[in-house]
Phi, psi and omega in degrees: 000133176253161170280166178299321177299316178296322179296319177297319179298323181282339189244348176274125192241003182289170179300138177089349176277153182303314179292319179299324178288322176297309183298333180287357175274001186236155172280139178231141172285148182225348180196158170278142173306320181296334178295319179279344169289323182285319178216128192281000174229151181206129175286136183229129165247127187217122182055035178082001183255134180273122187222172171228131175265144176212155172243114185278178190291346176271354180096359180279149180258148171221158175219106187229172179306138184293336190243132177297134183288350181286289182233021169065035174281143183290116184285354177291347172266008181294164182256114178292130176240183186295333184235027177150202187238126183256130178293138184284344190276311182228005172085012179292142186245132179236134180265180188294339177277356180094356182285143175273114187257343177215137171224089193309310183288316181301319181290331179292315184276336179226078185302329181259014184290163182239017184302316185296337178290344180263355192240030175291173180236162174301140179212148178233148181290152183231136172226141175260136179200127175070018183091001179245155171257128180245152174223159176237126188244015185254190182290155175276156358283139180292143172287172179284148172288118186298132181260069175298145185301328180291340176267321196250343179298132185250345182258130175061034177227138172238149184229155165211160185241143175235118191246133178223137172263120185248131179275056181201163181298145176301330186294327178297324177291313188285328178297329178302332185288344177245031180232073187296332190291344179290348183307300186287337183267301181295309185273340179264281187299310180294320180300318179293320178298314181300318180298318178298320180300331184256014170080025177211177179256151171239096183300324179296316179297322181291323179292319179297322177304316184275317192253350186264012183293131177277135176256335178200150176227150178211161182218137179231135171286143168224178190297341182251357179156238186228133172258132175271143170234145182204154169242127182207172182149182180288167179290344180266355182290128186266340185234062181300146182229151173291139171231158182268126179272191183284137184278141167275121176264117187294138001263340196219033181233144170242132172255137179200194181105193180171162173064030178098356180232110187234155182220158168236131178249122179256125180253092191262119181291119169286309172205197183298329189242010179222149182227136171264106185256127176229130171255127172259113179262131179237132177259122180256110188282141171292161182295339185270011179250133178280108187266119173287156179290134177269115186265341176206159182257114181290149177233146185231134175266120188262130177279151183271332191233155170288164177304334179278001175095349180287132179301145188286148173221026191264000167206169189295323178293321176296319179297316177300312183300317180301314180298317179298314181294325180291346174282353182093170182303317175220113181299141178277093185286349176289347183247008179288158171233090188280147183232197181299326181291352188256017180298323178291323177299316179295317179298318181294318179296322178296321180295318180295315180300313180302315182284333171297319177297316178306311181294318180298331179271006174092010181266180182255125181288170182293160172062036164262145185247122179233351182267116182298322181295319180293330191269011177297314175199116185260124179244133173241122181295149176207174177302126172080006184295120175069009182245127183256357184201060176254184196263017178283122179305311186296328178291326175298319179296315181298336179260017181308132180078021178055056184309313184300308181294322175298319178298316181298312181299319181297316180298313182298331179266357180074023184235030182301142176217183194295312180067201187250141171212162183252164189251000000 
């Protein structure tokens, strides 16, 4: 149980708040590359700040203050030009650094004036990786954008993105990553129940209900966050073994998947009560498959509810989202009653408090990357990585229906979709 003050410290993400200052030390995705290919400007709210993303006529990306400093017109209606974004109202031009480079009328009446040098806007750097656009909003020098293999591997990998807007705090999403016991209940029992309500069966959910039961859980800190350990299996299994679960990458990323289909989930705070959630799914092809070149990463906007208004429970990502939303915009952690299944949750909250103190004292928090050699390609081990046939019951369940081969077939046909994965 936390106090209301502690809960506020963990969930307020705006400038100057302890959590906001911690989160600003990391790179965050804010849009799919494909979104700006479709339309070259996009309104972005990130960590409580109102911004506009744009792709100029030269193909460069920018992320600047949403409102023109002249007469406060929304720059999401701006016109992308070769060297920046031009305001539609009076033609002021801003480049990706936030500098005002043209003020047509002001320059005509005062050719040698310096007014434009005083009228720049806030701007943040942008980098593209893995089909996503990332930004860094903290103090300089900026760390390197981590080149995790799921983002940066170029050979024999295909990717797609699944984007959801969630009406709840990012922390509810990320706490789920250190709550292994929800697997058999939310993804098993609830998943099977939801399927029955809609008149069909969910074999994956039924299998998780029977074989995904946790017998023990454990958590270990490592340099990038938290590794889950667990013993699970059916009630008849005689030789349960510890297995390594999906790592939580500090502060707001989950890595997961198995059997050749892996994902990263980024829980990006829009503000205190909203989250931009994106899952990057990567298909790692076996050597015996002829892999076509991927020229762009498709993105899909995922709905939270069925047409009848009921929150979805028809796949594991939807089940997770439903649970987070059902906790409300910000869960009241002062009224929780935590038990044995919440050891990872407690560890993660302690880690957040610890790293907020590090930042407040002028230090550098964990999991920043500054070594170029280390950042060529970062790999984090996890359950089932690179193995297509080992003896873990749960890995067989995660590959139910030949997920890898189905994913390959879907990609080759151009019809890849989200499918099933475990948490």
